[in-house]
N, C-alpha and C positions, 0 to 999 in steps of 0.2 A: 369862561371861556369865549370869546368875542369871534365866532365865526362868521364871513363874509353872508350880506343875505342878498343870496339871486334871483332875476326873476322871471322867473318861467316864460317863454316865448310859443303861440302855436308853431305847427309843424305838421307835415304829412303822415298818418300813421306808418311805423315800418314797417317793413317788406313780412307780407303772412303776421299780422297781429289782427285782421278781422279773420280768419282763416283758425286760427289759436282761438278762439272766443265765438262760435257760430249762433250762438242763441243770442247773443250780447248784442246791442246796437251801441256804439261809437260815438260820442258827442263833441269830441275835442281833444285831442292830444299834444298838451303843452309838453316842450322838454324843458328840462333843467339844464345845469353843465356837467352832472352826470348822468343824467335818467331822463325816465318817461314817466308823466301822471297820465292815465286812462281814466277817463271823463264818459260812465259811462250815461246811460240816457235813465236808468233809476236803479234804484236799490235794490229791488229784485233779482233783477240782471247777475246784481253779484253775486248773491247767495244761490 
């Protein structure tokens, strides 16, 4: 299979994201063609 590689671009967090993750510090929000990648400050915040 040969899937096209897309480069995520930084964007503003979607509305409500910070409220949905109240104990997490959002570091960046790159957006791909179909979805978001939410980068948090530390691995501990994911757990």
